[in-house]
N, C-alpha and C positions, 0 to 999 in steps of 0.2 A: 906069293902072288900079291899083288895090290888088290884092294877092295874096290868094287866099281865106282865107288862115290867117293874115294878118299881127296877128292880137290874141291869138293863141293860144299857149298854153306848154305844151309837151309834155315829159314824163318818159321816158325809155328807161332800163330796169333791166335791166342785164347785168353779168357777171363772166367771170372766165377761163374759156374755152372755148365762148363764144358763137361761133355759125356767122357768119362775117364779112359775108356776103353779105345775111344776115338783119338785121343791123344796118346796114350802109352804103347799102343800097337804101333802105328806109322812109327812112331820116335825110335822104338827099338828095333824096327826092322832097317830103318834108314842110318841109324847109329851102327849098326850090325855091318851095313855096306861101306861103313868107312866115311859118312858124312859128318860135318860138323853142324851142331844142332843149337838153336837159339830160342828158348820161350819168351816170347815176346808178348806184353800184355800193357794195360792202361795205366798201371802202377806197380811201383817196386812192391817187394815182398814175396807173396805167395798168393797163388789162385787156389781156389777152392773146387774142386772135381766133384761129379755126381755118378752115380750109377743109376740111370733112369731118373727116378725122383729122390732116391736115397743119397745122402752125404756120403762121399767117399774120401779120396787121399787130397791132400795139399801137395801143390807143387810149386818149387821155387822159380821166381820169374828172373830171367837173365836181363832183359833189357826192357825199358819202356818204349811204347810205338812213338811217342811224339820226340823221343832222343834219337832214332834209328833213322837209317837211309837204306832204303829199299835196294839202291845199288850194291850194296855190301853183300847182297844174297843172290844166290843162283835159282832159286824157287823159294815157292810161300807153301804151306801146309795149314789149311783151315779146318780144325775137328769141329766136330758139331755139338749136339746137345741143345735145347729149346733156349734156354736163358743166354748161354754165351754170345752166339752170333745176334740176338736180339740185342744185347746189351753194346756189344762191338758196331753195329750198324746206325747206333745213336751218336758215335764218337767219330768226330771230323777227321783226327789223325788216322784211326784205322781205317778208314774208309778211304782216304788219300793213300794210305799204305797200299792197299790192295789194288786201288786204281794203277799205281806206279807199276807193278807187276806185269798188268795187262798192257799197258803203255810200252814197256819194255820188251815185250813178247817173251816174258819167262814165264816158266810154266807155273801154274796154281792147282793144287789139289784141295777138292771140298767135298766133305762127306755130310749126309745127314741134314740138318737144319743149317749148314755153313752157307750154302747157296744165297741165303737171305741177305747175308752180306754183300754177296755179289749183284744180288738186285738194288742194294741201296748204291753200290758203287757204279750201277749204269752200266755193267761191263759185259752182260750175257745177250744182248739183243744180236739175232740171228746166229747163235750159238745153240748146238744140241748137248744137253746134259741131264743128269738124273739128281735125286735128291730123296729125302723122306717125301712120300706120297702126298702129304698136306702142303707142300710148297708148289705143286703142280700148277695151281691157277696164279700164283703170284710170278712164276717163272713165264709161265706163257703170257700175261699182262706185261711183263717187262720185255717181250719179244723174243724170249727164247723158247727152243722147242724142246719139251720135257719128254723124256723115254724111259720107261720102267725096265731097267738093266743094272745088273750088279756093278759095273764100272762101264762109264762112258768117257771116252777122250775125243775132244773135238778142239783142234787149234788152240793147244797148249794146256787146255783145261781137262783135268781129271776128277770126276765124280764118281760118287757111288751113295747108295741111299741109305743104309744102317750098319751096325757091327756086325751083321751076317756076313756083309761083304767086304769086311777087311782083308781076306784073302787076296782077292782079286784086285782091290784099291791098291793096297801097298806094294804087291809086285808090278802093278802098272805104273806107279810111281817111280820105281826103282828103274823099271825099263824104259822110261822116257827121260830121266835124269842120266841116266847111262850114255845116252844118245847125244846129249849137249855138252 
């Protein structure tokens, strides 16, 4: 029997400061479902993950965001952490990469603080989403509707609040990607 995502190519966009479990758990689940995955970052080499505020493991970067084409991917996953999306939202190539997925109506999954990047990209107006609770005001100010739910799906956007929501988050990503 084929894996449900054996024909899907998924981009993970992250940089130093990514919350490790929000990178590794969706990666493991999507890889287990048969998807081809690429870790995309701002520079070649490795990114440094964190477990909350403690340094964790390094992960090898597959591609640099300034050199990739969003047309080559079926979906985008944005792990959280505080520093990760804050750094990414200051990079024009990263913001453009995110916008392209929305402009192409491709699924995007974001957890924890990752919606900061969506705010910067200007893609959440009139969308319902969730995030780490401290982003509520930012999301509302950007025209989005914030909800306190373990996973929220609205118009191609899958969002979750914290690592405690990873079971629901990963299951919803696989469900959505299985239908495209």
